[in-house]
ZADO-1210 file (C-alpha; in nm, 4 decimals, padded with zeros to 6 digits):
<atoms>
<atom x="00.9474" y="08.2818" z="05.0873" code="MET" pos="1"/>
<atom x="01.1513" y="07.9558" z="05.0977" code="THR" pos="2"/>
<atom x="01.1491" y="07.6581" z="04.9343" code="ARG" pos="3"/>
<atom x="01.1884" y="07.3090" z="05.0451" code="TYR" pos="4"/>
<atom x="01.2767" y="06.9741" z="04.8567" code="LYS" pos="5"/>
<atom x="01.1967" y="06.6428" z="05.0303" code="VAL" pos="6"/>
<atom x="01.2928" y="06.3019" z="05.0047" code="ASN" pos="7"/>
<atom x="00.9990" y="06.0710" z="05.0861" code="LEU" pos="8"/>
<atom x="00.9881" y="05.7286" z="05.1649" code="GLU" pos="9"/>
<atom x="00.6166" y="05.5870" z="05.1899" code="TYR" pos="10"/>
<atom x="00.4012" y="05.2533" z="05.2047" code="ASP" pos="11"/>
<atom x="00.1158" y="05.3235" z="05.0147" code="GLY" pos="12"/>
<atom x="-00.0773" y="04.9765" z="05.1572" code="THR" pos="13"/>
<atom x="-00.3594" y="05.1730" z="05.3212" code="ASP" pos="14"/>
<atom x="-00.3156" y="05.5122" z="05.0785" code="LEU" pos="15"/>
<atom x="-00.5185" y="05.6166" z="04.7852" code="ILE" pos="16"/>
<atom x="-00.1898" y="05.7392" z="04.5951" code="GLY" pos="17"/>
<atom x="-00.0237" y="06.0568" z="04.6006" code="TRP" pos="18"/>
<atom x="-00.2485" y="06.2917" z="04.5160" code="GLN" pos="19"/>
<atom x="-00.5343" y="06.4615" z="04.7833" code="GLU" pos="20"/>
<atom x="-00.8885" y="06.3665" z="04.7296" code="ASN" pos="21"/>
<atom x="-01.1693" y="06.3291" z="04.9426" code="ALA" pos="22"/>
<atom x="-01.2015" y="05.9252" z="04.9209" code="GLN" pos="23"/>
<atom x="-00.9112" y="05.8683" z="05.1613" code="GLY" pos="24"/>
<atom x="-00.5627" y="05.9371" z="05.3044" code="PRO" pos="25"/>
<atom x="-00.2921" y="06.0289" z="05.0430" code="SER" pos="26"/>
<atom x="00.0749" y="06.0785" z="05.0850" code="VAL" pos="27"/>
<atom x="-00.0038" y="06.4799" z="04.9910" code="GLN" pos="28"/>
<atom x="-00.2688" y="06.5033" z="05.2249" code="SER" pos="29"/>
<atom x="-00.0473" y="06.3582" z="05.5894" code="ILE" pos="30"/>
<atom x="00.2836" y="06.5491" z="05.4209" code="LEU" pos="31"/>
<atom x="-00.0009" y="06.8062" z="05.4468" code="SER" pos="32"/>
<atom x="-00.1132" y="06.8014" z="05.7140" code="ASP" pos="33"/>
<atom x="00.2312" y="06.7558" z="05.8992" code="ALA" pos="34"/>
<atom x="00.3235" y="07.0523" z="05.7764" code="ILE" pos="35"/>
<atom x="00.0320" y="07.2296" z="05.8669" code="PHE" pos="36"/>
<atom x="00.0651" y="07.1350" z="06.2517" code="SER" pos="37"/>
<atom x="00.4613" y="07.2345" z="06.2229" code="PHE" pos="38"/>
<atom x="00.4530" y="07.6155" z="06.0803" code="CYS" pos="39"/>
<atom x="00.0212" y="07.6458" z="06.0999" code="GLY" pos="40"/>
<atom x="00.0323" y="07.7009" z="05.6664" code="THR" pos="41"/>
<atom x="-00.0804" y="07.4408" z="05.3959" code="ARG" pos="42"/>
<atom x="00.1225" y="07.5453" z="05.1013" code="PRO" pos="43"/>
<atom x="00.0625" y="07.3190" z="04.7666" code="ASP" pos="44"/>
<atom x="00.3218" y="07.0261" z="04.7848" code="VAL" pos="45"/>
<atom x="00.4372" y="06.8833" z="04.4693" code="VAL" pos="46"/>
<atom x="00.5889" y="06.5630" z="04.3959" code="GLY" pos="47"/>
<atom x="00.7731" y="06.3590" z="04.0877" code="ALA" pos="48"/>
<atom x="00.5355" y="06.1786" z="04.0559" code="GLY" pos="49"/>
<atom x="00.2021" y="06.0720" z="04.1718" code="ARG" pos="50"/>
<atom x="00.1788" y="05.7287" z="04.2279" code="THR" pos="51"/>
<atom x="-00.1682" y="05.5220" z="04.3227" code="ASP" pos="52"/>
<atom x="-00.3275" y="05.3698" z="04.5368" code="ALA" pos="53"/>
<atom x="-00.1502" y="05.0705" z="04.7182" code="GLY" pos="54"/>
<atom x="00.2155" y="05.1786" z="04.5130" code="VAL" pos="55"/>
<atom x="00.4687" y="05.2295" z="04.7346" code="HIS" pos="56"/>
<atom x="00.7962" y="05.5160" z="04.7230" code="ALA" pos="57"/>
<atom x="01.1573" y="05.4365" z="04.8309" code="LEU" pos="58"/>
<atom x="01.2395" y="05.7642" z="04.7722" code="ASN" pos="59"/>
<atom x="00.9920" y="06.0379" z="04.6170" code="MET" pos="60"/>
<atom x="01.0944" y="06.4016" z="04.5747" code="VAL" pos="61"/>
<atom x="00.8761" y="06.6339" z="04.6641" code="ALA" pos="62"/>
<atom x="00.8831" y="07.0182" z="04.6865" code="HIS" pos="63"/>
<atom x="00.6616" y="07.3326" z="04.8959" code="PHE" pos="64"/>
<atom x="00.7257" y="07.6107" z="04.9958" code="ASP" pos="65"/>
<atom x="00.7303" y="07.8245" z="05.3496" code="LEU" pos="66"/>
<atom x="00.6978" y="08.1813" z="05.4171" code="ASP" pos="67"/>
<atom x="00.9027" y="08.1853" z="05.6752" code="LYS" pos="68"/>
<atom x="01.3159" y="08.0717" z="05.6651" code="ASP" pos="69"/>
<atom x="01.3740" y="07.7906" z="05.8512" code="VAL" pos="70"/>
<atom x="01.6806" y="07.5644" z="05.8279" code="ASP" pos="71"/>
<atom x="01.5983" y="07.2381" z="05.6676" code="SER" pos="72"/>
<atom x="01.7275" y="07.0192" z="05.9248" code="GLU" pos="73"/>
<atom x="01.4737" y="07.1620" z="06.1599" code="THR" pos="74"/>
<atom x="01.1988" y="07.1070" z="05.8844" code="VAL" pos="75"/>
<atom x="01.2680" y="06.7567" z="05.8878" code="MET" pos="76"/>
<atom x="01.3036" y="06.6941" z="06.2332" code="ARG" pos="77"/>
<atom x="00.9482" y="06.8319" z="06.3043" code="ALA" pos="78"/>
<atom x="00.7935" y="06.7020" z="05.9843" code="LEU" pos="79"/>
<atom x="00.9077" y="06.3378" z="06.0604" code="ASN" pos="80"/>
<atom x="00.7619" y="06.4131" z="06.4526" code="PHE" pos="81"/>
<atom x="00.4547" y="06.4858" z="06.3461" code="TYR" pos="82"/>
<atom x="00.4823" y="06.1574" z="06.1031" code="LEU" pos="83"/>
<atom x="00.5192" y="05.9135" z="06.3837" code="VAL" pos="84"/>
<atom x="00.2852" y="05.6466" z="06.3231" code="ASN" pos="85"/>
<atom x="00.2300" y="05.7560" z="05.9689" code="LYS" pos="86"/>
<atom x="00.3062" y="05.5051" z="05.6569" code="PRO" pos="87"/>
<atom x="00.5132" y="05.8177" z="05.5085" code="VAL" pos="88"/>
<atom x="00.8320" y="05.9432" z="05.6386" code="ALA" pos="89"/>
<atom x="01.1127" y="06.2596" z="05.5371" code="VAL" pos="90"/>
<atom x="01.4316" y="06.1014" z="05.4394" code="LEU" pos="91"/>
<atom x="01.6205" y="06.4260" z="05.3309" code="ASN" pos="92"/>
<atom x="01.5096" y="06.7882" z="05.3106" code="CYS" pos="93"/>
<atom x="01.7199" y="07.1116" z="05.1936" code="GLU" pos="94"/>
<atom x="01.6624" y="07.4605" z="05.0600" code="ILE" pos="95"/>
<atom x="01.6392" y="07.4881" z="04.7058" code="VAL" pos="96"/>
<atom x="01.6417" y="07.7680" z="04.4454" code="ALA" pos="97"/>
<atom x="01.2811" y="07.9345" z="04.3942" code="ASP" pos="98"/>
<atom x="01.2627" y="07.8092" z="04.0607" code="ASP" pos="99"/>
<atom x="01.2797" y="07.4173" z="04.1637" code="PHE" pos="100"/>
<atom x="01.0191" y="07.2265" z="04.0866" code="ASN" pos="101"/>
<atom x="01.0439" y="06.8322" z="04.1380" code="ALA" pos="102"/>
<atom x="00.7823" y="06.7932" z="03.8913" code="ARG" pos="103"/>
<atom x="00.8439" y="06.9786" z="03.5900" code="PHE" pos="104"/>
<atom x="01.2386" y="07.0112" z="03.6639" code="ASP" pos="105"/>
<atom x="01.2431" y="06.5948" z="03.6552" code="CYS" pos="106"/>
<atom x="01.4261" y="06.4429" z="03.3509" code="VAL" pos="107"/>
<atom x="01.4394" y="06.0806" z="03.4721" code="ARG" pos="108"/>
<atom x="01.1880" y="05.8834" z="03.7106" code="ARG" pos="109"/>
<atom x="01.3019" y="05.4968" z="03.8086" code="ASN" pos="110"/>
<atom x="01.0441" y="05.2196" z="03.9313" code="TYR" pos="111"/>
<atom x="01.1175" y="04.8542" z="04.0154" code="LYS" pos="112"/>
<atom x="00.8454" y="04.6151" z="04.0030" code="TYR" pos="113"/>
<atom x="00.8475" y="04.2922" z="04.2623" code="VAL" pos="114"/>
<atom x="00.7372" y="03.9739" z="04.1896" code="VAL" pos="115"/>
<atom x="00.7917" y="03.6734" z="04.4360" code="LEU" pos="116"/>
<atom x="00.8171" y="03.3600" z="04.2240" code="ASN" pos="117"/>
<atom x="00.7262" y="03.0634" z="04.4503" code="ARG" pos="118"/>
<atom x="00.4502" y="02.8689" z="04.5733" code="GLY" pos="119"/>
<atom x="00.4138" y="02.9962" z="04.9430" code="PRO" pos="120"/>
<atom x="00.2310" y="03.2708" z="04.9688" code="GLN" pos="121"/>
<atom x="00.4122" y="03.6256" z="05.0897" code="PRO" pos="122"/>
<atom x="00.3792" y="03.6467" z="05.4922" code="VAL" pos="123"/>
<atom x="00.6956" y="03.9362" z="05.5357" code="LEU" pos="124"/>
<atom x="00.6186" y="04.0692" z="05.2461" code="ASN" pos="125"/>
<atom x="00.2447" y="04.0486" z="05.1901" code="LYS" pos="126"/>
<atom x="00.1245" y="04.3607" z="05.0381" code="ASN" pos="127"/>
<atom x="00.4469" y="04.4674" z="04.9053" code="ARG" pos="128"/>
<atom x="00.4894" y="04.1861" z="04.6145" code="VAL" pos="129"/>
<atom x="00.2848" y="04.0337" z="04.3564" code="TRP" pos="130"/>
<atom x="00.2746" y="03.6933" z="04.4416" code="TRP" pos="131"/>
<atom x="00.2905" y="03.4453" z="04.1355" code="VAL" pos="132"/>
<atom x="00.3210" y="03.0569" z="04.2011" code="PRO" pos="133"/>
<atom x="00.3495" y="02.9657" z="03.8553" code="ARG" pos="134"/>
<atom x="00.6752" y="02.9162" z="03.7255" code="LYS" pos="135"/>
<atom x="00.8469" y="03.1972" z="03.4812" code="LEU" pos="136"/>
<atom x="01.0804" y="03.1958" z="03.2155" code="ASN" pos="137"/>
<atom x="01.3429" y="03.4539" z="03.2970" code="ILE" pos="138"/>
<atom x="01.4887" y="03.4785" z="02.9749" code="THR" pos="139"/>
<atom x="01.1700" y="03.4961" z="02.7634" code="ALA" pos="140"/>
<atom x="01.0661" y="03.7773" z="03.0239" code="MET" pos="141"/>
<atom x="01.4063" y="03.9744" z="02.9581" code="LYS" pos="142"/>
<atom x="01.3888" y="03.9450" z="02.5677" code="ARG" pos="143"/>
<atom x="01.0200" y="04.0429" z="02.5830" code="ALA" pos="144"/>
<atom x="01.1536" y="04.3197" z="02.8143" code="ALA" pos="145"/>
<atom x="01.4690" y="04.4446" z="02.5685" code="SER" pos="146"/>
<atom x="01.1927" y="04.5133" z="02.2928" code="ARG" pos="147"/>
<atom x="00.9974" y="04.7783" z="02.4978" code="LEU" pos="148"/>
<atom x="01.3284" y="05.0081" z="02.5584" code="VAL" pos="149"/>
<atom x="01.3229" y="05.3015" z="02.3184" code="GLY" pos="150"/>
<atom x="01.0699" y="05.5236" z="02.1763" code="LYS" pos="151"/>
<atom x="00.7059" y="05.4043" z="02.1190" code="HIS" pos="152"/>
<atom x="00.3519" y="05.4284" z="02.0857" code="ASP" pos="153"/>
<atom x="00.2633" y="05.2466" z="02.4358" code="PHE" pos="154"/>
<atom x="-00.1008" y="05.2737" z="02.3745" code="THR" pos="155"/>
<atom x="-00.1679" y="04.9269" z="02.4299" code="SER" pos="156"/>
<atom x="00.0043" y="04.9541" z="02.7500" code="PHE" pos="157"/>
<atom x="-00.2117" y="05.2855" z="02.8655" code="ARG" pos="158"/>
<atom x="-00.4959" y="05.2840" z="03.0751" code="ALA" pos="159"/>
<atom x="-00.7961" y="05.4033" z="02.9497" code="ALA" pos="160"/>
<atom x="-00.8528" y="05.6465" z="03.2539" code="GLU" pos="161"/>
<atom x="-00.4823" y="05.8590" z="03.0751" code="CYS" pos="162"/>
<atom x="-00.4735" y="06.1964" z="03.0788" code="GLN" pos="163"/>
<atom x="-00.1543" y="06.2099" z="02.9119" code="ALA" pos="164"/>
<atom x="-00.1272" y="06.4133" z="02.5549" code="LYS" pos="165"/>
<atom x="00.0420" y="06.1754" z="02.3741" code="SER" pos="166"/>
<atom x="00.0890" y="05.7736" z="02.3877" code="PRO" pos="167"/>
<atom x="00.4473" y="05.8241" z="02.2155" code="ILE" pos="168"/>
<atom x="00.7114" y="05.8183" z="02.5306" code="LYS" pos="169"/>
<atom x="01.0566" y="05.6971" z="02.5558" code="THR" pos="170"/>
<atom x="01.1612" y="05.3957" z="02.8047" code="LEU" pos="171"/>
<atom x="01.5547" y="05.4364" z="02.8012" code="ASP" pos="172"/>
<atom x="01.6225" y="05.0869" z="03.0143" code="SER" pos="173"/>
<atom x="01.3856" y="04.7651" z="03.1475" code="ALA" pos="174"/>
<atom x="01.5778" y="04.5116" z="03.3049" code="THR" pos="175"/>
<atom x="01.4290" y="04.1901" z="03.4440" code="VAL" pos="176"/>
<atom x="01.6867" y="04.0470" z="03.7341" code="ILE" pos="177"/>
<atom x="01.6483" y="03.6735" z="03.9856" code="LYS" pos="178"/>
<atom x="01.7106" y="03.6940" z="04.3407" code="GLN" pos="179"/>
<atom x="01.6346" y="03.4154" z="04.4712" code="GLY" pos="180"/>
<atom x="01.2876" y="03.4010" z="04.4426" code="ASP" pos="181"/>
<atom x="01.2125" y="03.7342" z="04.3534" code="GLU" pos="182"/>
<atom x="01.1528" y="03.9022" z="03.9752" code="ILE" pos="183"/>
<atom x="01.2635" y="04.2427" z="04.0071" code="ILE" pos="184"/>
<atom x="01.1521" y="04.4593" z="03.6983" code="PHE" pos="185"/>
<atom x="01.3305" y="04.7735" z="03.6822" code="GLU" pos="186"/>
<atom x="01.2215" y="05.0841" z="03.4373" code="PHE" pos="187"/>
<atom x="01.3596" y="05.4372" z="03.3732" code="SER" pos="188"/>
<atom x="01.2061" y="05.7393" z="03.1704" code="ALA" pos="189"/>
<atom x="01.1178" y="06.0792" z="03.1559" code="ARG" pos="190"/>
<atom x="00.7858" y="05.9369" z="03.2112" code="SER" pos="191"/>
<atom x="00.5299" y="05.7420" z="03.1804" code="PHE" pos="192"/>
<atom x="00.1761" y="05.7117" z="03.1274" code="LEU" pos="193"/>
<atom x="-00.0967" y="05.6077" z="03.3305" code="HIS" pos="194"/>
<atom x="-00.0730" y="05.2335" z="03.4635" code="HIS" pos="195"/>
<atom x="00.2239" y="05.1704" z="03.2177" code="GLN" pos="196"/>
<atom x="00.4686" y="04.9837" z="03.4516" code="VAL" pos="197"/>
<atom x="00.1744" y="04.8154" z="03.5743" code="ARG" pos="198"/>
<atom x="00.0444" y="04.6727" z="03.2592" code="ASN" pos="199"/>
<atom x="00.4082" y="04.6253" z="03.0865" code="MET" pos="200"/>
<atom x="00.4705" y="04.3823" z="03.3826" code="VAL" pos="201"/>
<atom x="00.1786" y="04.2138" z="03.3372" code="GLY" pos="202"/>
<atom x="00.2564" y="04.1341" z="03.0237" code="THR" pos="203"/>
<atom x="00.6059" y="04.0259" z="03.0517" code="LEU" pos="204"/>
<atom x="00.4748" y="03.8022" z="03.3297" code="VAL" pos="205"/>
<atom x="00.2089" y="03.6407" z="03.0955" code="GLU" pos="206"/>
<atom x="00.5047" y="03.5604" z="02.8402" code="ILE" pos="207"/>
<atom x="00.6936" y="03.4534" z="03.1156" code="GLY" pos="208"/>
<atom x="00.4043" y="03.1985" z="03.1737" code="ALA" pos="209"/>
<atom x="00.3889" y="03.0946" z="02.8367" code="GLY" pos="210"/>
<atom x="00.1499" y="03.2991" z="02.6889" code="LYS" pos="211"/>
<atom x="00.2611" y="03.3741" z="02.2910" code="PRO" pos="212"/>
<atom x="00.2507" y="03.7717" z="02.3211" code="TYR" pos="213"/>
<atom x="00.4849" y="03.9648" z="02.0719" code="ASP" pos="214"/>
<atom x="00.5823" y="04.2996" z="02.1739" code="ILE" pos="215"/>
<atom x="00.6164" y="04.4192" z="01.8835" code="ASP" pos="216"/>
<atom x="00.2200" y="04.3170" z="01.7591" code="GLU" pos="217"/>
<atom x="00.1079" y="04.4811" z="02.1031" code="ILE" pos="218"/>
<atom x="00.2766" y="04.7986" z="01.9843" code="PHE" pos="219"/>
<atom x="00.1204" y="04.7407" z="01.6211" code="ALA" pos="220"/>
<atom x="-00.2518" y="04.6997" z="01.7847" code="ALA" pos="221"/>
<atom x="-00.2312" y="05.0231" z="01.9601" code="LYS" pos="222"/>
<atom x="-00.5138" y="04.8836" z="02.1778" code="ASN" pos="223"/>
<atom x="-00.5370" y="04.8209" z="02.5463" code="ARG" pos="224"/>
<atom x="-00.6695" y="04.4403" z="02.5087" code="SER" pos="225"/>
<atom x="-00.3703" y="04.3393" z="02.2857" code="ALA" pos="226"/>
<atom x="-00.1696" y="04.3322" z="02.6556" code="ALA" pos="227"/>
<atom x="-00.1160" y="04.1794" z="02.9267" code="GLY" pos="228"/>
<atom x="-00.3147" y="04.2251" z="03.2717" code="PRO" pos="229"/>
<atom x="-00.2726" y="04.5531" z="03.4499" code="ASN" pos="230"/>
<atom x="-00.0212" y="04.3889" z="03.7827" code="ALA" pos="231"/>
<atom x="-00.1274" y="04.4331" z="04.0739" code="PRO" pos="232"/>
<atom x="-00.0019" y="04.7854" z="04.2522" code="ALA" pos="233"/>
<atom x="00.1218" y="04.6311" z="04.5493" code="SER" pos="234"/>
<atom x="00.4654" y="04.5103" z="04.3851" code="GLY" pos="235"/>
<atom x="00.5521" y="04.9215" z="04.2571" code="LEU" pos="236"/>
<atom x="00.7909" y="05.0764" z="04.3487" code="TYR" pos="237"/>
<atom x="00.8750" y="05.4816" z="04.2675" code="PHE" pos="238"/>
<atom x="01.2564" y="05.4101" z="04.3534" code="VAL" pos="239"/>
<atom x="01.3791" y="05.7559" z="04.2557" code="SER" pos="240"/>
<atom x="01.3905" y="06.1017" z="04.0284" code="ALA" pos="241"/>
<atom x="01.6167" y="06.2327" z="03.8811" code="GLU" pos="242"/>
<atom x="01.7968" y="06.5882" z="03.7877" code="TYR" pos="243"/>
<atom x="02.0085" y="06.7305" z="03.5703" code="SER" pos="244"/>
<atom x="02.1419" y="07.0006" z="03.7846" code="ASN" pos="245"/>
<atom x="02.1196" y="06.7709" z="04.0925" code="GLY" pos="246"/>
<atom x="01.8207" y="06.9100" z="04.2361" code="GLY" pos="247"/>
<atom x="01.8728" y="07.2597" z="04.1937" code="CYS" pos="248"/>
<atom x="02.0117" y="07.3193" z="04.5473" code="ASN" pos="249"/>
<atom x="02.0129" y="07.6781" z="04.6572" code="SER" pos="250"/>
<atom x="02.3142" y="07.9111" z="04.7942" code="ASP" pos="251"/>
<atom x="02.1027" y="07.9842" z="05.1080" code="LYS" pos="252"/>
</atoms>
């Protein structure tokens, strides 16, 4: 048995998210189908994160096991052959230690959210940004984002269907950057609650538009209705997953 670690890029526009189920195509099912086409087996594919419908990834990490020893370059080329015309691509593949786990060994997950802040609607990047034509105050959003950093009870930024055992999370960083017509929100943490990033962005955008939200008061309320709206999935990207030992590379 050989364990493979893959780095994936995907466009989540027409996908139901990472997790495989009967409702439609998912990242997990598309990759699983490619593996089956390549070697006739359908192993469990474990990802570093479970993105929602419409969410994209620049570099998602996943692992799976094959019962035969094939070099990683061959696996990558074969999978990409079967992924042609699919919204998923394998950027890298390597053989790792048998105990490597893409989900549980991850020490930090990095996301970004892109807002297109201009009057004209998006055309070339439709379904890849959140179009907000209202003028936004960058300074106010930066100030509010800094209050999100640290260990807090994020109940007010948590989806009702979130299955996490605790709402306590530690946000390592939260930045707001303006690049031309785009405003980019970047967040890093070991783990996030369901919809936490999108709810934080929705709140920050409302603050940028002049709404009198106070982050400390939102935390204290411990109520989802105290925070801003859930930002659309289209602007969210899983950027990367970090591992303390670089990914547990094997000597195979």
